[in-house]
KOLGURO-509628 format. One record per residue (C-alpha): x, y, z. Coordinates in pm, 1 decimal, always signed. Example, Ala and Ser with C-alpha at 12.3 -4.5 7.8 and 13.67 -1.06 7.14 Angstrom:
% residues 2
{r {+1230.0, -450.0, +780.0}};
{r {+1367.0, -106.0, +714.0}};
//
This chain:
% residues 410
{r {+6750.5, +1586.0, +1862.9}};
{r {+6605.6, +1228.8, +1878.5}};
{r {+6278.4, +1328.9, +2043.7}};
{r {+6232.4, +1637.2, +1826.7}};
{r {+6311.7, +1434.6, +1514.4}};
{r {+6040.6, +1179.7, +1608.9}};
{r {+5775.6, +1450.8, +1627.6}};
{r {+5879.1, +1626.3, +1306.1}};
{r {+5943.3, +1338.6, +1064.9}};
{r {+5585.0, +1227.0, +1003.3}};
{r {+5221.5, +1188.8, +1111.1}};
{r {+5140.5, +963.6, +1403.9}};
{r {+4776.1, +903.5, +1328.4}};
{r {+4569.8, +797.2, +1027.7}};
{r {+4207.8, +891.6, +957.6}};
{r {+4011.9, +590.1, +821.5}};
{r {+3650.0, +701.9, +845.2}};
{r {+3645.9, +860.5, +497.7}};
{r {+3481.5, +617.7, +251.5}};
{r {+3557.4, +379.1, +99.5}};
{r {+3674.7, +221.3, +426.2}};
{r {+3845.6, -72.7, +248.4}};
{r {+4082.7, +171.6, +75.9}};
{r {+4156.6, +354.0, +401.1}};
{r {+4234.8, +26.3, +579.7}};
{r {+4474.7, -70.4, +299.9}};
{r {+4649.7, +264.5, +334.4}};
{r {+4675.0, +205.1, +708.6}};
{r {+4837.5, -135.0, +653.4}};
{r {+5087.9, +9.7, +405.7}};
{r {+5173.2, +299.5, +637.4}};
{r {+5234.5, +71.5, +935.3}};
{r {+5445.6, -164.5, +724.9}};
{r {+5656.8, +127.9, +598.4}};
{r {+5713.4, +245.0, +955.7}};
{r {+5822.4, -105.5, +1056.0}};
{r {+6064.8, -125.7, +760.9}};
{r {+6209.6, +217.5, +841.6}};
{r {+6267.8, +118.2, +1204.2}};
{r {+6434.7, -205.2, +1093.5}};
{r {+6670.3, -16.2, +859.1}};
{r {+6757.3, +227.3, +1137.4}};
{r {+6837.4, -63.8, +1372.6}};
{r {+7064.0, -228.3, +1116.9}};
{r {+7243.3, +99.7, +1048.0}};
{r {+7296.2, +159.2, +1421.6}};
{r {+7442.8, -192.2, +1463.2}};
{r {+7665.1, -154.4, +1156.5}};
{r {+7498.5, -456.6, +997.7}};
{r {+7533.5, -498.9, +621.5}};
{r {+7477.2, -777.6, +374.9}};
{r {+7852.6, -847.7, +367.1}};
{r {+7852.7, -912.3, +744.7}};
{r {+7660.6, -1238.3, +700.3}};
{r {+7881.6, -1531.0, +799.0}};
{r {+7665.9, -1807.0, +643.2}};
{r {+7384.1, -1819.5, +389.8}};
{r {+7029.0, -1778.3, +519.5}};
{r {+6790.8, -2073.5, +512.7}};
{r {+6457.8, -2060.2, +327.7}};
{r {+6278.5, -2026.5, +663.1}};
{r {+6501.7, -1732.8, +763.3}};
{r {+6441.8, -1564.7, +429.3}};
{r {+6064.0, -1613.3, +466.9}};
{r {+6072.8, -1472.4, +820.2}};
{r {+6276.1, -1175.5, +700.4}};
{r {+6033.1, -1108.8, +416.7}};
{r {+5721.2, -1153.7, +631.2}};
{r {+5811.9, -1060.3, +988.3}};
{r {+5566.4, -1119.7, +1276.1}};
{r {+5498.1, -746.9, +1287.1}};
{r {+5351.4, -769.7, +935.2}};
{r {+5104.3, -1041.9, +1034.7}};
{r {+5011.8, -848.3, +1346.5}};
{r {+4938.7, -550.4, +1124.6}};
{r {+4719.4, -763.1, +896.1}};
{r {+4531.8, -895.5, +1199.2}};
{r {+4464.8, -544.1, +1331.0}};
{r {+4350.6, -426.2, +987.1}};
{r {+4111.0, -720.1, +951.3}};
{r {+3975.1, -662.1, +1300.2}};
{r {+3909.5, -297.2, +1212.0}};
{r {+3740.3, -398.2, +887.8}};
{r {+3513.9, -655.1, +1056.2}};
{r {+3429.7, -405.6, +1329.6}};
{r {+3339.2, -142.2, +1070.7}};
{r {+3121.1, -393.8, +881.3}};
{r {+2937.9, -499.6, +1196.7}};
{r {+2877.3, -136.5, +1287.2}};
{r {+2740.2, -69.4, +938.0}};
{r {+2508.8, -372.9, +955.9}};
{r {+2383.0, -272.4, +1298.8}};
{r {+2318.2, +92.1, +1215.2}};
{r {+2199.6, +68.8, +854.3}};
{r {+2056.7, -283.3, +833.5}};
{r {+1885.2, -278.7, +1173.2}};
{r {+2018.9, -608.0, +1307.6}};
{r {+2299.2, -862.2, +1307.8}};
{r {+2178.6, -1214.2, +1241.7}};
{r {+2422.6, -1499.0, +1299.1}};
{r {+2408.2, -1775.7, +1042.2}};
{r {+2531.6, -2087.1, +1223.1}};
{r {+2512.4, -2458.2, +1151.5}};
{r {+2452.1, -2539.6, +787.3}};
{r {+2285.6, -2878.6, +838.0}};
{r {+2095.2, -2994.0, +1145.7}};
{r {+1894.0, -3307.9, +1220.9}};
{r {+1522.2, -3270.7, +1165.0}};
{r {+1222.4, -3438.0, +1319.6}};
{r {+867.8, -3416.2, +1192.1}};
{r {+755.9, -3056.0, +1159.5}};
{r {+398.9, -2932.6, +1142.2}};
{r {+339.7, -2765.0, +808.4}};
{r {+164.9, -2454.9, +688.6}};
{r {-174.6, -2623.1, +678.3}};
{r {-221.3, -2789.1, +1017.2}};
{r {-568.3, -2696.7, +1138.8}};
{r {-787.6, -2701.9, +1444.2}};
{r {-1150.2, -2594.3, +1414.4}};
{r {-1052.7, -2367.1, +1122.8}};
{r {-823.4, -2171.9, +1354.8}};
{r {-505.3, -2285.6, +1184.2}};
{r {-244.2, -2418.3, +1424.4}};
{r {+128.9, -2442.9, +1354.5}};
{r {+259.2, -2658.9, +1636.0}};
{r {+152.4, -2462.0, +1943.0}};
{r {+104.9, -2134.2, +1750.9}};
{r {-207.1, -2011.8, +1574.5}};
{r {-161.2, -1909.2, +1212.5}};
{r {-347.7, -1628.1, +1039.5}};
{r {-425.8, -1824.3, +724.6}};
{r {-345.9, -2140.1, +529.2}};
{r {-2.8, -2133.5, +369.6}};
{r {-161.6, -2247.1, +44.0}};
{r {-387.1, -1939.1, +49.3}};
{r {-106.9, -1696.7, +127.8}};
{r {+100.8, -1810.5, -171.2}};
{r {-212.2, -1731.6, -377.0}};
{r {-232.5, -1368.4, -258.5}};
{r {-438.1, -1452.6, +53.6}};
{r {-773.9, -1368.4, -101.3}};
{r {-982.7, -1566.9, +148.0}};
{r {-965.5, -1736.7, +487.9}};
{r {-1213.4, -1922.4, +708.3}};
{r {-1203.3, -1867.6, +1083.3}};
{r {-1470.6, -2040.1, +1287.8}};
{r {-1811.0, -1982.2, +1131.9}};
{r {-1696.2, -1688.5, +920.7}};
{r {-1525.7, -1652.4, +586.1}};
{r {-1322.3, -1338.1, +520.1}};
{r {-1253.8, -1253.2, +157.0}};
{r {-1130.6, -967.7, -59.9}};
{r {-1392.6, -841.0, -302.2}};
{r {-1279.5, -738.9, -649.6}};
{r {-1461.2, -408.2, -591.8}};
{r {-1163.6, -188.9, -491.1}};
{r {-1008.4, -483.5, -307.9}};
{r {-1211.5, -431.9, +12.2}};
{r {-1236.9, -702.4, +281.4}};
{r {-1576.4, -853.3, +364.4}};
{r {-1690.7, -1111.7, +618.7}};
{r {-1967.8, -1359.1, +549.4}};
{r {-2116.7, -1614.7, +788.6}};
{r {-2173.7, -1972.3, +679.1}};
{r {-2545.1, -1940.2, +757.4}};
{r {-2608.1, -1597.4, +603.7}};
{r {-2571.4, -1436.4, +264.6}};
{r {-2532.2, -1080.0, +391.3}};
{r {-2163.9, -971.9, +384.5}};
{r {-2022.1, -728.8, +641.5}};
{r {-1767.4, -471.5, +531.5}};
{r {-1439.1, -497.1, +728.5}};
{r {-1225.0, -209.1, +596.9}};
{r {-1213.1, +81.4, +353.6}};
{r {-874.3, +23.1, +187.4}};
{r {-751.8, -196.4, -95.7}};
{r {-623.7, -513.6, +70.4}};
{r {-413.6, -821.1, +1.9}};
{r {-281.3, -1122.3, +195.2}};
{r {-547.2, -1182.1, +462.5}};
{r {-444.6, -1309.9, +808.6}};
{r {-696.8, -1337.6, +1092.5}};
{r {-568.5, -1377.9, +1449.4}};
{r {-808.5, -1352.4, +1742.0}};
{r {-1033.9, -1052.5, +1687.4}};
{r {-799.9, -875.4, +1441.8}};
{r {-765.2, -896.0, +1065.5}};
{r {-412.8, -831.0, +934.7}};
{r {-364.0, -736.2, +570.1}};
{r {-137.5, -559.4, +323.4}};
{r {-278.1, -212.4, +258.4}};
{r {-230.2, -164.1, -116.8}};
{r {-381.9, +182.9, -95.8}};
{r {-63.4, +310.7, +74.1}};
{r {+187.8, +106.3, -124.9}};
{r {+190.9, -223.4, +63.7}};
{r {+225.8, -165.8, +438.4}};
{r {+86.9, -411.1, +695.4}};
{r {-228.8, -293.8, +875.7}};
{r {-478.8, -451.9, +1112.4}};
{r {-842.0, -382.2, +1195.1}};
{r {-1122.3, -530.5, +1402.9}};
{r {-1259.3, -857.9, +1266.0}};
{r {-1610.5, -734.7, +1353.2}};
{r {-1614.9, -481.6, +1074.0}};
{r {-1608.2, -104.9, +1026.4}};
{r {-1758.5, +84.4, +1321.1}};
{r {-1777.4, +437.3, +1455.8}};
{r {-1487.8, +352.4, +1690.6}};
{r {-1265.8, +207.2, +1414.7}};
{r {-1330.2, +340.5, +1065.8}};
{r {-992.9, +250.1, +918.5}};
{r {-705.3, +10.0, +976.7}};
{r {-408.4, +64.7, +1210.0}};
{r {-60.6, +59.2, +1060.0}};
{r {+170.0, -203.2, +1213.5}};
{r {+499.8, -86.9, +1057.7}};
{r {+640.2, +126.8, +777.2}};
{r {+804.2, -146.5, +568.8}};
{r {+647.1, -241.2, +236.7}};
{r {+558.2, -599.9, +147.7}};
{r {+316.2, -822.3, -43.0}};
{r {+384.2, -1152.9, +130.9}};
{r {+354.5, -1206.0, +505.6}};
{r {+250.6, -1468.3, +759.3}};
{r {+111.3, -1414.4, +1108.4}};
{r {+213.1, -1701.5, +1339.2}};
{r {+127.1, -1658.2, +1706.7}};
{r {+245.6, -1312.2, +1811.3}};
{r {+490.5, -1275.1, +1521.1}};
{r {+464.0, -1143.1, +1167.2}};
{r {+709.2, -1284.9, +910.7}};
{r {+738.9, -1096.6, +583.5}};
{r {+949.8, -1020.2, +276.9}};
{r {+1066.6, -663.2, +326.4}};
{r {+1046.6, -484.7, -8.3}};
{r {+1185.8, -172.1, +158.3}};
{r {+1512.3, -353.3, +243.4}};
{r {+1621.9, -554.7, -60.3}};
{r {+1357.2, -829.0, -32.0}};
{r {+1505.6, -977.5, +283.2}};
{r {+1300.2, -1170.2, +538.4}};
{r {+1211.1, -983.4, +857.5}};
{r {+998.1, -1059.4, +1158.9}};
{r {+817.4, -822.5, +1392.6}};
{r {+573.6, -855.7, +1680.3}};
{r {+207.8, -807.9, +1594.0}};
{r {+222.4, -480.5, +1788.7}};
{r {+506.3, -355.3, +1563.8}};
{r {+789.4, -404.8, +1815.5}};
{r {+1112.0, -611.8, +1799.2}};
{r {+1161.8, -575.1, +1424.5}};
{r {+1449.0, -805.2, +1324.1}};
{r {+1612.1, -910.2, +998.4}};
{r {+1638.1, -1289.2, +953.3}};
{r {+1816.0, -1331.0, +616.9}};
{r {+2098.5, -1151.3, +440.5}};
{r {+2025.0, -1234.6, +75.4}};
{r {+1708.4, -1124.6, -108.7}};
{r {+1432.5, -1386.2, -140.7}};
{r {+1145.5, -1448.9, -379.8}};
{r {+898.0, -1699.3, -230.5}};
{r {+816.2, -1751.2, +136.8}};
{r {+643.3, -2016.0, +350.2}};
{r {+641.7, -2015.3, +732.2}};
{r {+573.4, -2294.4, +981.3}};
{r {+593.8, -2281.0, +1359.7}};
{r {+968.7, -2356.3, +1358.7}};
{r {+1095.1, -2298.5, +1006.4}};
{r {+1094.1, -2044.4, +727.8}};
{r {+1127.1, -2183.1, +374.9}};
{r {+1224.9, -1944.6, +96.6}};
{r {+1384.0, -1923.6, -247.2}};
{r {+1711.3, -1733.5, -289.1}};
{r {+1727.3, -1475.9, -567.6}};
{r {+2108.5, -1500.2, -573.5}};
{r {+2101.5, -1879.6, -617.9}};
{r {+1860.8, -1945.9, -906.7}};
{r {+1560.9, -1947.4, -674.3}};
{r {+1674.4, -2264.9, -499.5}};
{r {+1497.0, -2353.0, -176.0}};
{r {+1654.7, -2277.2, +161.1}};
{r {+1538.9, -2311.6, +517.9}};
{r {+1613.9, -2104.9, +827.9}};
{r {+1473.1, -2119.0, +1179.9}};
{r {+1213.8, -1862.5, +1280.5}};
{r {+1484.1, -1715.1, +1507.5}};
{r {+1712.0, -1653.1, +1207.0}};
{r {+1951.0, -1941.3, +1280.1}};
{r {+2013.9, -2296.9, +1152.2}};
{r {+2037.2, -2211.3, +783.6}};
{r {+2031.0, -2504.7, +536.8}};
{r {+1974.1, -2582.4, +168.5}};
{r {+1671.6, -2782.3, +46.5}};
{r {+1768.5, -2937.4, -285.9}};
{r {+1904.2, -2783.4, -605.6}};
{r {+1588.5, -2722.7, -811.4}};
{r {+1484.3, -2375.9, -920.6}};
{r {+1151.5, -2339.9, -740.6}};
{r {+842.4, -2122.5, -719.3}};
{r {+530.1, -2109.6, -499.8}};
{r {+633.6, -2293.8, -183.7}};
{r {+390.4, -2474.2, +44.7}};
{r {+458.9, -2710.9, +336.2}};
{r {+220.6, -2994.6, +419.1}};
{r {+259.7, -3318.5, +615.1}};
{r {+638.1, -3286.3, +648.2}};
{r {+704.4, -3211.6, +279.6}};
{r {+785.1, -2896.9, +85.4}};
{r {+576.6, -2862.6, -232.1}};
{r {+694.1, -2638.6, -515.2}};
{r {+658.6, -2568.9, -885.6}};
{r {+982.7, -2691.5, -1042.6}};
{r {+1105.7, -2434.8, -1295.3}};
{r {+1378.4, -2676.8, -1408.6}};
{r {+1119.4, -2945.5, -1494.3}};
{r {+856.9, -2777.8, -1714.2}};
{r {+666.0, -2630.0, -1418.6}};
{r {+570.9, -2974.5, -1285.5}};
{r {+465.4, -2994.6, -921.3}};
{r {+736.3, -3149.8, -701.9}};
{r {+778.4, -3218.8, -334.0}};
{r {+1081.5, -3279.7, -111.6}};
{r {+1132.1, -3379.3, +249.3}};
{r {+1196.0, -3078.2, +470.0}};
{r {+1560.1, -3184.3, +506.6}};
{r {+1597.7, -3168.4, +126.0}};
{r {+1589.5, -3543.7, +58.1}};
{r {+1374.8, -3742.2, -187.0}};
{r {+1252.3, -3471.4, -421.3}};
{r {+997.1, -3633.6, -652.4}};
{r {+743.5, -3525.3, -912.4}};
{r {+384.8, -3524.5, -782.4}};
{r {+195.1, -3395.4, -1087.6}};
{r {+361.4, -3432.4, -1427.3}};
{r {+188.5, -3152.0, -1610.0}};
{r {+236.6, -2777.9, -1620.7}};
{r {+99.0, -2612.2, -1306.6}};
{r {+1.1, -2245.1, -1291.8}};
{r {-135.9, -2231.4, -934.8}};
{r {-195.5, -2492.5, -666.1}};
{r {-315.2, -2539.1, -308.3}};
{r {-268.2, -2850.7, -91.4}};
{r {-561.9, -2918.4, +141.4}};
{r {-689.7, -3225.5, +331.0}};
{r {-488.0, -3474.6, +125.2}};
{r {-593.1, -3322.6, -208.7}};
{r {-399.4, -3097.4, -443.0}};
{r {-617.1, -2834.0, -607.9}};
{r {-448.1, -2679.4, -909.4}};
{r {-492.6, -2471.0, -1222.6}};
{r {-353.8, -2643.3, -1532.4}};
{r {-216.1, -2480.7, -1845.1}};
{r {-570.3, -2462.7, -1987.4}};
{r {-659.6, -2251.9, -1679.4}};
{r {-906.7, -2511.8, -1551.4}};
{r {-927.6, -2610.5, -1183.1}};
{r {-862.8, -2976.1, -1101.8}};
{r {-808.4, -3174.6, -785.5}};
{r {-573.1, -3468.4, -748.2}};
{r {-517.7, -3721.3, -470.1}};
{r {-150.6, -3835.5, -474.3}};
{r {-226.3, -4136.6, -255.0}};
{r {-500.7, -4290.6, -470.4}};
{r {-412.0, -4127.4, -802.2}};
{r {-771.2, -4002.4, -837.1}};
{r {-813.3, -3686.6, -1046.1}};
{r {-1129.6, -3480.5, -1095.6}};
{r {-1207.6, -3160.8, -1282.1}};
{r {-1364.3, -2893.7, -1059.8}};
{r {-1451.8, -2637.7, -1325.9}};
{r {-1349.5, -2530.3, -1673.8}};
{r {-1409.6, -2165.1, -1578.3}};
{r {-1080.0, -1985.5, -1662.6}};
{r {-915.4, -1933.7, -1323.1}};
{r {-611.7, -1803.9, -1137.9}};
{r {-512.3, -1789.7, -769.1}};
{r {-674.1, -2077.5, -574.9}};
{r {-781.8, -1999.8, -216.4}};
{r {-963.6, -2249.4, +3.8}};
{r {-1216.6, -2151.4, +271.0}};
{r {-1398.0, -2476.7, +335.2}};
{r {-1649.3, -2559.8, +186.1}};
{r {-1553.1, -2322.2, -95.8}};
{r {-1273.3, -2261.5, -342.9}};
{r {-1225.8, -1889.3, -408.9}};
{r {-1053.0, -1786.0, -732.5}};
{r {-1027.8, -1496.7, -976.9}};
{r {-1169.1, -1508.4, -1326.4}};
{r {-857.3, -1510.6, -1541.1}};
{r {-996.5, -1256.3, -1785.9}};
{r {-1199.9, -1012.9, -1576.2}};
{r {-1025.2, -1053.0, -1237.9}};
{r {-1366.6, -1088.8, -1071.5}};
{r {-1377.7, -1303.5, -756.0}};
{r {-1568.8, -1631.4, -786.0}};
{r {-1628.1, -1933.6, -565.7}};
{r {-1719.3, -2295.9, -625.4}};
{r {-1781.8, -2600.2, -405.5}};
{r {-1468.5, -2801.9, -311.6}};
{r {-1608.0, -3100.7, -500.2}};
{r {-1710.9, -2895.4, -802.9}};
{r {-2083.7, -2938.6, -743.8}};
{r {-2282.2, -2663.9, -911.6}};
{r {-2153.7, -2376.2, -1124.4}};
{r {-1896.6, -2115.7, -1019.1}};
{r {-2063.1, -1816.4, -848.0}};
{r {-1969.8, -1451.9, -868.5}};
{r {-1886.8, -1316.2, -520.7}};
{r {-1998.8, -961.2, -434.8}};
//
């Protein structure tokens, strides 16, 4: 009867794939524990063991072992292993990648920032960058590469190219664009006409062979950096997490778990603000590892230059601050309310609360007004500052030193 009784007294399997999986795992633990207790009671009954049979009182250790036998802890271990395995499977299938987050603090040497340049082909370490970091945090409206300036006209947001020695602009694309990056002979941009997907097109302009841009990937974004052969971007399609992908659209990988707000990319590091942590600044390697905190301030509009992270400090009246890239020595740079800023060639160009453009040299303390034309979004394409009229949204430009009036850009 023993064998038949074993097969008839209960189920010998437990289905756990019905959601929620945490509840099913708890049921599994309880079921296994009940089976263990039943077997223990059967053993005691077979041996004729009762409470009265005890010859001497049990110690505290014996009581603890009796209450929590090794089989219980083994069961907990198995349940946790199943839970972790299920979570990893979910992350792999539904979140596209598993990114290890190892090493909270690591030693840092000098890092090249977002604005290292070589012949106006911006260089981050050994990697070419598609635009200045200071431009990309201002919507990437303009960029200079070689003897050409690429800019986004306010007329339907179309990209144009203009040579330094000519006034005739060349049309680059036919879609509404944002966030310009130019690498080699390709212009990368956010295509606002289709909801914010990354496209690229020939830097030579619209032709019979290429009348419209080529989509790089399906994710939606408004902020991205092209560094070498990689694109780093905030993925609006996946909870505002940071992803990277090859410029040909391959090897798409998630780099952060939590949603982020602001983004700045160098050749080795990604700096961002965490939505879940009051927009404090964090840093992670471009491979998704070596995660670390950069100070405790609530920050906005990140830019890296000369080994320092610049940011608008939301905890300090929107003053402009900077910190070392390891988070040390955060200090105020400009003690007035900043709306927009761009660090370039030792100068900080910024829009104050009166919406006027100024430039400030933190080394000498020199400050000059560029223009009192109401402005927003400062982009630098030497020798010009490109900005939007704060009221009309029309694109204008003015000399870096403020010589001459602001000009409307067609």
